[in-house]
C-alpha positions in Angstrom: 208.4 116.1 70.9 208.4 116.2 67.1 207.7 119.5 65.5 206.4 120.0 62.0 208.0 122.7 59.9 205.0 125.0 60.6 205.3 124.4 64.3 209.0 125.2 64.2 208.3 128.5 62.4 205.6 129.3 64.9 208.0 128.6 67.8 210.6 130.9 66.3 208.0 133.6 65.8 206.6 133.3 69.3 209.9 133.1 71.2 212.4 135.2 69.3 212.7 138.9 70.0 212.5 141.3 67.1 216.2 141.9 67.4 216.9 138.2 67.1 214.6 138.1 64.1 216.4 141.0 62.4 219.8 139.6 63.2 218.8 136.2 61.9 217.1 137.1 58.7 214.2 134.9 57.6 216.4 132.8 55.3 218.5 131.8 58.3 215.4 130.8 60.2 214.4 128.7 57.2 217.9 127.1 57.3 217.4 126.2 60.9 214.1 124.6 60.1 215.7 122.6 57.2 218.5 121.5 59.5 216.0 120.3 62.0 214.0 118.4 59.4 217.2 116.9 57.9 218.4 115.8 61.3 215.0 114.2 62.1 215.0 112.4 58.7 218.5 111.1 59.3 217.5 109.8 62.7 214.5 108.0 61.2 216.6 106.4 58.5 219.2 105.2 61.0 216.5 103.7 63.2 215.0 101.9 60.2 218.4 100.5 59.2 219.1 99.3 62.7 215.7 97.5 62.8 216.4 96.0 59.4 219.7 94.6 60.7 217.9 93.0 63.6 215.4 91.4 61.1 218.3 90.2 58.9 219.7 88.3 61.8 216.5 86.2 62.0 217.9 83.8 59.5 220.3 82.6 62.2 217.6 82.3 64.9 216.2 79.0 66.2 213.5 77.4 64.0 210.7 78.1 66.5 211.3 81.9 66.6 208.3 84.1 66.1 207.8 87.7 65.0 207.4 88.5 68.7 211.0 87.4 69.2 212.1 89.9 66.6 210.0 92.7 68.2 211.6 91.8 71.6 215.1 92.0 70.0 214.4 95.4 68.5 213.1 96.7 71.8 216.1 95.3 73.6 218.6 97.2 71.4 218.0 100.4 73.4 218.5 98.7 76.7 222.1 97.7 76.2 
């Protein structure tokens, strides 16, 4: 499940006790949200790069290859 920044803040507000909120001042909660966002963005960038690498290998594929072959190769990456 992918959370937006606002959803992450709502989750913190809904699940953390007042003691946790005091111990982890608001700026720390904001740091948690930023860390989550940065991690998600890094994952997206890594996935894009991995897909690009698969596409770059197309130059070595047989002449009759199709875009569907590329899609199949991208999907197969996760099954290794």
